[in-house]
C-alpha positions, 0 to 999 in steps of 0.5 A, spaced: 427 493 475 426 499 479 430 506 479 433 510 483 429 515 486 431 522 483 430 529 487 424 530 482 420 524 487 423 528 492 420 535 490 413 531 488 413 528 495 415 534 499 411 538 495 415 543 493 420 545 487 426 541 485 431 548 486 428 547 493 430 541 494 437 542 492 439 548 496 436 544 503 440 538 501 446 542 499 446 544 506 447 552 505 443 557 509 444 564 505 437 563 502 431 563 507 427 556 506 422 556 512 422 550 517 416 547 514 419 546 508 425 543 510 422 539 515 417 537 509 424 535 504 427 532 509 421 527 511 421 525 504 428 524 503 428 519 509 422 516 506 424 515 500 432 512 502 434 518 496 442 518 495 444 524 492 447 522 486 455 523 486 456 523 478 450 529 478 455 533 483 461 531 478 457 535 473 456 541 477 464 541 479 463 539 486 468 535 490 466 528 490 469 526 496 472 520 493 480 517 493 483 513 489 488 507 492 492 504 486 496 498 489 501 493 485 499 486 489 492 486 492 494 479 494 500 481 498 498 483 505 502 489 505 499 493 502 492 490 504 494 493 511 496 499 507 490 501 504 486 498 511 489 504 515 488 509 510 482 508 509 480 508 516 483 516 516 480 517 510 473 515 511 473 519 518 474 525 515 469 524 510 472 520 504 470 514 501 475 510 496 476 506 490 482 500 491 485 499 483 490 493 482 495 493 477 498 487 478 505 490 477 502 491 470 504 498 467 498 498 462 494 496 467 497 502 471 495 507 466 488 504 465 487 504 473 489 512 471 484 513 466 478 510 471 480 514 477 479 520 472 472 518 469 471 517 477 473 525 478 477 523 484 479 528 489 486 524 490 489 519 488 495 514 493 499 510 488 504 504 488 507 505 482 509 499 477 517 500 475 514 504 469 510 508 473 513 515 472 508 516 466 502 515 471 505 520 475 506 525 469 499 524 467 496 526 474 501 531 474 498 534 468 491 534 470 493 537 477 490 531 482 494 531 488 497 524 489 501 521 494 506 516 492 506 510 497 512 505 499 516 505 492 520 511 490 521 512 483 525 516 477 520 522 475 521 528 472 518 533 477 517 533 485 512 529 488 510 527 495 512 520 498 511 516 504 516 510 504 519 505 508 527 504 509 528 498 505 536 499 506 535 499 513 530 492 512 536 489 509 541 491 514 537 489 520 536 482 517 544 481 515 546 484 521 541 479 525 545 473 521 552 475 522 551 477 529 549 470 530 556 467 527 552 465 520 558 466 514 555 464 508 547 466 507 542 466 501 538 472 499 531 470 496 529 476 492 525 480 486 529 483 481 524 488 481 527 494 476 526 499 482 532 502 485 529 503 492 527 495 493 534 493 491 537 497 497 535 491 501 540 486 498 545 493 497 544 493 505 546 485 506 551 486 501 554 492 505 553 489 512 557 482 510 562 485 506 569 481 507 566 478 512 562 472 509 558 470 503 551 472 500 548 468 495 542 471 491 537 467 488 532 472 484 525 469 482 518 473 480 514 475 486 510 469 488 508 464 493 510 458 488 517 462 485 519 463 492 518 455 493 523 454 486 528 459 488 529 456 496 529 449 492 535 452 487 538 455 493 538 448 497 540 444 493 546 448 488 549 451 495 549 446 501 554 451 505 548 456 506 547 456 513 541 461 513 537 465 508 534 471 508 527 473 504 526 480 501 519 479 500 514 475 504 510 473 498 516 468 496 517 467 503 511 464 504 513 459 498 520 458 501 518 456 509 512 451 506 519 448 501 523 447 507 518 444 511 516 439 506 523 437 506 524 436 513 529 442 513 528 444 521 528 452 522 533 453 526 537 447 527 539 446 520 537 452 517 535 459 520 531 464 517 529 472 517 523 474 514 523 482 511 516 483 512 510 481 517 505 476 514 500 473 519 503 466 518 509 468 522 506 469 528 504 461 528 507 456 532 513 461 535 515 468 532 519 468 526 525 473 526 522 478 522 523 485 519 516 490 520 516 495 514 511 499 518 505 498 514 500 502 519 504 508 519 505 508 511 498 508 511 496 513 516 501 517 514 499 517 506 492 519 508 494 525 512 499 528 507 494 526 501 488 531 506 494 536 507 495 536 499 488 537 497 486 542 503 493 546 500 495 545 507 502 542 505 506 542 497 508 537 495 515 538 495 514 538 502 512 532 504 517 526 504 516 521 509 521 515 510 519 510 515 523 506 520 524 499 521 524 494 526 526 487 527 523 482 532 527 477 534 524 470 534 525 463 534 528 462 527 535 464 528 540 459 531 547 462 533 553 458 529 560 458 532 565 462 528 
């Protein structure tokens, strides 16, 4: 089995010392190194395909140029997009990323924080679990700059965050159905324990008030459970004329159930999706709420860079992303 090329190998090929090679590779200019020696080192580096050891840099206390991004559901396109847009900004600024998935499990979240610490990352973008305050406290204790993305949680100290306006998302979806004459609607959601995500349902209830009825069906956050929740809602509440899906993972399963049972959208049942999964663009556009994942990814990365550079303090970075509705073919007007 081969081995990694070291500075010693480069020095031997270039006919100089390890200290000289290290100095040339650091890019520093204070010490005199002849042009000929620099050229020999650079040639040896190229010929040997030498790659600087990140771990060696860490041992010397240097920056690693590594950012950890910790997400709760990597199979959720919403978070995949946030990671993708954040990565573009970070890579452009000379950083690499390492991605961790907690599956909304607090123990895995803490393990991920520990692994990020072992890698000596320069910063963290994290979407915390409902118990994530402990994870944020650990980051506070070791003074690693971090940005909370998408989920505000109760925490003992001030932290920097970039989040979507969940109340606005619920309000836009509910208003779309109420304005179309739907007086009895269903809401398929996730009882997450996070007050910020609960704002979606709160907004729906506020919009409807005394103007109609909202029947809530909670389910775990998965495709299969969205399917089952829709089945329960339709069978137990036949008066429901429209459904708002609060989360796109559940929405996929729910729409599959409707198609399988021959329930036509929108003539039999109208639907609005909070989120923009790719399948909502197929065969005509669904009525859907854009939650701003592009902006969240960009803003999270830019804000973290500002924290790392000391340009902005964390108590000045509180970003709320506006949501937007796309009206498609899945809402039919009903007579009032």
